[in-house]
C-alpha positions as CSV (number, residue, x, y, z in Angstrom):
1,M,0.0,-0.1,0.0
2,S,1.4,3.4,-1.0
3,R,2.0,6.2,1.4
4,E,-0.3,8.3,-0.4
5,L,-3.2,5.7,-0.2
6,Q,-2.5,5.2,3.6
7,L,-2.7,9.0,4.0
8,R,-6.1,9.1,2.2
9,I,-7.4,6.1,4.3
10,V,-6.4,7.7,7.7
11,S,-7.7,11.1,6.7
12,A,-10.9,9.4,5.7
13,I,-11.4,7.7,9.0
14,V,-10.7,10.9,11.1
15,M,-13.1,12.9,9.0
16,I,-15.9,10.2,9.2
17,A,-15.3,9.9,12.9
18,V,-15.4,13.6,13.5
19,V,-18.5,14.1,11.4
20,L,-20.6,11.1,12.9
21,A,-19.6,12.2,16.5
22,A,-20.6,15.8,16.1
23,T,-23.8,14.4,14.3
24,W,-24.5,12.2,17.3
25,F,-24.1,14.9,20.0
26,G,-25.9,17.7,17.9
27,G,-26.5,20.8,19.6
28,L,-23.3,23.2,19.7
29,A,-21.0,20.4,18.6
30,F,-22.7,20.1,15.2
31,K,-23.2,23.9,14.9
32,I,-19.4,24.3,15.4
33,L,-18.8,21.7,12.6
34,A,-21.3,23.3,10.3
35,A,-19.8,26.9,10.8
36,G,-16.2,25.5,10.5
37,I,-17.3,23.9,7.2
38,G,-18.8,27.1,5.9
39,L,-15.8,29.1,7.0
40,L,-13.5,26.8,5.2
41,I,-15.5,26.8,2.0
42,Y,-15.4,30.5,1.9
43,Y,-11.6,30.3,2.4
44,E,-11.2,28.1,-0.5
45,W,-13.7,29.7,-2.8
46,S,-12.0,33.1,-2.1
47,T,-8.6,31.6,-2.8
48,I,-9.9,29.9,-6.1
49,T,-11.5,33.0,-7.3
50,R,-8.8,35.3,-6.0
51,L,-11.4,37.6,-4.4
52,A,-8.7,39.5,-2.5
53,E,-6.8,40.3,-5.5
54,N,-9.9,41.7,-7.2
55,S,-11.3,43.7,-4.2
56,I,-9.9,43.7,-0.6
57,R,-13.0,45.5,0.7
58,A,-15.4,43.0,-1.0
59,N,-13.4,40.1,0.4
60,A,-13.1,41.6,4.0
61,F,-16.9,42.0,3.8
62,G,-17.3,38.4,3.0
63,W,-15.3,37.4,5.9
64,F,-17.2,39.7,8.1
65,S,-20.4,38.2,7.0
66,M,-19.3,34.8,7.3
67,A,-18.3,35.6,11.0
68,L,-21.8,37.1,11.7
69,I,-23.7,34.0,10.3
70,S,-21.4,31.7,12.2
71,L,-21.9,33.6,15.5
72,N,-25.6,33.9,15.0
73,M,-25.6,30.0,14.4
74,L,-23.6,29.4,17.5
75,F,-25.1,31.9,20.0
76,G,-28.0,33.7,18.2
77,R,-31.7,33.1,17.5
78,A,-32.8,30.5,14.8
79,E,-35.5,32.9,13.5
80,L,-33.0,35.4,12.6
81,T,-30.7,33.1,10.5
82,V,-32.5,33.4,7.1
83,P,-33.2,37.2,7.2
84,L,-29.5,37.9,8.4
85,F,-28.2,35.7,5.7
86,A,-30.5,37.2,3.1
87,G,-29.5,40.7,4.0
88,L,-25.9,40.1,3.9
89,V,-26.0,38.4,0.5
90,V,-28.0,41.3,-1.0
91,T,-25.6,43.9,0.4
92,A,-22.8,41.9,-1.0
93,A,-24.5,41.8,-4.6
94,I,-25.1,45.6,-4.7
95,P,-21.4,46.4,-5.8
96,A,-21.7,43.4,-8.3
97,V,-24.8,44.9,-9.8
98,L,-23.0,48.3,-10.0
99,R,-20.3,46.4,-11.7
100,R,-17.6,47.5,-8.9
101,V,-16.9,43.8,-8.1
102,N,-17.4,40.5,-10.0
103,W,-20.2,38.1,-9.1
104,W,-17.8,35.6,-7.5
105,Q,-17.8,37.7,-4.3
106,P,-21.5,37.4,-3.4
107,G,-21.7,33.9,-5.1
108,G,-19.0,32.7,-2.5
109,L,-20.9,34.3,0.4
110,F,-24.1,32.5,-0.7
111,Y,-22.4,29.3,-1.4
112,A,-20.4,29.2,1.9
113,G,-23.0,30.8,4.2
114,L,-25.9,28.5,2.8
115,S,-23.6,25.3,3.3
116,A,-23.2,26.2,7.0
117,I,-27.1,27.2,7.5
118,S,-28.5,24.2,5.7
119,L,-26.5,21.6,7.5
120,S,-27.1,23.1,10.9
121,A,-30.9,23.4,10.0
122,I,-31.1,19.7,9.1
123,R,-29.4,18.4,12.1
124,G,-31.6,20.8,14.3
125,E,-31.8,20.2,18.0
126,D,-33.7,16.8,18.5
127,S,-33.4,13.1,17.8
128,L,-35.5,13.5,14.5
129,G,-32.9,15.9,13.1
130,F,-30.0,13.3,13.9
131,I,-32.1,10.8,11.7
132,A,-32.5,13.5,9.1
133,M,-29.0,14.3,8.9
134,L,-28.1,10.5,8.4
135,F,-30.6,10.3,5.8
136,V,-28.9,13.1,3.8
137,F,-25.3,11.4,4.4
138,I,-26.5,7.9,3.2
139,V,-28.2,9.4,0.1
140,V,-25.2,11.5,-0.7
141,W,-22.6,8.8,0.0
142,S,-24.5,6.1,-1.8
143,T,-24.9,8.2,-4.8
144,D,-21.5,9.0,-4.9
145,I,-20.0,5.6,-4.4
146,L,-22.4,3.8,-6.8
147,A,-22.1,6.6,-9.5
148,Y,-18.3,6.0,-9.5
149,F,-18.6,2.1,-9.6
150,V,-21.4,1.9,-12.1
151,G,-19.9,4.4,-14.2
152,R,-16.5,2.6,-14.5
153,A,-18.4,-0.7,-15.2
154,I,-20.8,0.3,-17.8
155,G,-19.5,3.5,-19.2
156,G,-21.4,4.9,-22.1
157,P,-22.2,8.5,-23.0
158,K,-20.6,11.2,-21.0
159,L,-22.8,13.3,-18.4
160,A,-21.0,16.7,-18.9
161,P,-17.8,16.1,-20.9
162,K,-16.8,19.7,-20.9
163,I,-17.0,20.0,-17.1
164,S,-16.2,16.6,-15.8
165,P,-15.0,14.1,-18.5
166,G,-15.1,11.1,-16.2
167,K,-18.9,11.2,-15.3
168,T,-21.3,9.3,-17.4
169,W,-25.1,8.9,-17.7
170,S,-25.0,5.3,-16.5
171,G,-23.1,6.4,-13.4
172,A,-25.4,9.2,-12.7
173,I,-28.6,6.8,-13.1
174,G,-26.8,4.2,-11.0
175,G,-25.9,6.6,-8.2
176,T,-29.4,8.1,-8.1
177,V,-30.9,4.6,-7.8
178,A,-28.5,3.8,-5.1
179,G,-29.3,7.0,-3.3
180,V,-33.0,6.5,-3.2
181,I,-32.5,3.0,-2.0
182,G,-30.0,4.2,0.7
183,G,-32.4,6.9,1.8
184,L,-35.4,4.4,1.9
185,L,-33.4,1.8,4.0
186,I,-32.6,4.5,6.5
187,A,-36.0,5.6,6.8
188,M,-37.4,2.3,7.1
189,A,-35.0,1.5,10.0
190,H,-36.5,4.2,12.1
191,F,-40.2,4.5,10.9
192,Q,-42.9,1.8,10.4
193,D,-44.7,3.9,7.6
194,V,-42.4,5.0,4.8
195,G,-44.2,6.4,2.0
196,L,-43.6,7.6,-1.7
197,W,-42.6,11.1,-0.2
198,V,-39.4,9.7,1.2
199,A,-38.3,8.2,-2.0
200,I,-39.2,11.5,-4.0
201,V,-37.0,13.4,-1.3
202,A,-34.2,10.9,-1.8
203,F,-34.4,11.3,-5.4
204,A,-34.3,15.0,-5.3
205,L,-31.4,15.1,-3.1
206,S,-29.4,12.5,-5.0
207,V,-29.9,14.6,-8.2
208,A,-28.9,17.9,-6.4
209,S,-25.7,16.1,-4.8
210,Q,-24.5,15.2,-8.4
211,I,-25.3,18.7,-9.7
212,G,-23.1,19.9,-6.7
213,D,-20.3,17.8,-7.8
214,L,-20.5,19.0,-11.2
215,F,-20.7,22.7,-10.0
216,E,-17.5,22.5,-8.1
217,S,-15.9,20.8,-11.1
218,F,-17.1,23.8,-13.1
219,I,-15.4,26.2,-10.6
220,K,-12.1,24.4,-10.6
221,R,-12.0,24.1,-14.4
222,R,-12.8,27.8,-14.8
223,F,-9.9,28.9,-12.6
224,G,-7.6,26.2,-13.6
225,V,-7.2,24.4,-10.4
226,K,-6.9,20.6,-9.5
227,D,-8.0,20.6,-5.9
228,S,-9.9,23.4,-4.0
229,S,-7.0,23.4,-1.5
230,R,-4.6,21.1,0.3
231,L,-6.3,21.3,3.8
232,I,-7.2,17.6,3.8
233,P,-4.2,15.4,3.5
234,G,-4.5,13.1,0.6
235,H,-8.1,14.3,-0.3
236,G,-7.5,18.0,-1.5
237,G,-9.9,20.5,0.2
238,V,-13.2,20.9,1.9
239,M,-15.1,21.8,-1.1
240,D,-13.7,18.6,-2.8
241,R,-15.3,16.5,-0.1
242,V,-18.5,18.3,0.5
243,D,-19.7,19.5,-2.8
244,G,-22.4,17.0,-3.3
245,L,-23.4,17.2,0.3
246,V,-23.9,20.9,0.5
247,F,-26.1,20.8,-2.7
248,A,-28.4,18.1,-1.1
249,C,-28.6,20.2,1.8
250,F,-29.6,23.1,-0.2
251,A,-32.2,21.3,-1.8
252,A,-33.6,20.0,1.4
253,F,-33.5,23.5,2.8
254,F,-35.3,25.3,0.0
255,L,-37.8,22.3,-0.3
256,A,-38.8,22.6,3.2
257,I,-39.1,26.5,3.3
258,G,-41.0,26.5,0.1
259,S,-43.5,23.9,1.3
260,S,-44.0,25.3,4.8
261,A,-46.7,28.2,5.5
262,G,-44.4,29.0,8.5
263,G,-41.8,30.2,6.3
264,V,-38.3,30.8,7.9
265,G,-39.7,28.7,11.0
266,T,-38.9,25.4,9.0
267,V,-35.2,25.9,9.8
268,V,-35.9,24.3,13.0
269,S,-38.1,21.5,11.9
270,M,-36.2,20.0,8.9
271,G,-36.5,16.5,10.0
272,A,-40.3,16.7,10.1
273,F,-40.3,17.8,6.5
274,L,-38.0,15.1,5.3
275,F,-40.0,12.4,6.6
276,G,-43.5,14.0,6.0
277,L,-44.3,14.2,9.8
């Protein structure tokens, strides 16, 4: 076994242990994890897109905004999360509308901030949130793993050759089927009555996770980088590891808000939405 492979395996074990432990404990532990992921994503995004070189003020505002979002997540009020996030993103977008900065700056704030917020919202504060987070993990991991193996075994037409030449339609379909099955198994392990709704949500999250993977590939290809960073030994950067996960969380977050008459209040009841409770 090569040293590089050993490093990848050890890093993967450590990452999985940290993520699952934080998910199990929930509360402040998971909020710290979610905020940390958001901050690291913004760091990698700003580095890849060279935000500091284009506008020091805009980049400083981005870091200030991420700090506010993180502090509100950790110590603030849940009902303020969405209004605060929306206000900061709109403020960051004004200079882009006026063409004083490019759209990568507000885009980075939106991507990184929503990554942290949606992760935290899905986990929530109760045991149902724990199951919901496991549901998302299993859907995304099943999709990613089976898409790789099915794509290699069957091959066929490319999914998006200009963005990610290695991905195929067979892999995408195989990954989606695996994601739906994985999601259903997790749901059936915890609930007696699992309806079509759970399969529909799993399907949507699986597709979203693959779009997230393609989106990150597009960003890296656009700026000519191989990895988002070298923060994780043997694995590249945080964005490289959570690209599909955060898009799946985005999908769950927006579906929950869009389907609830309570609006932003759904950020504290994501598990109930995912399982139709």
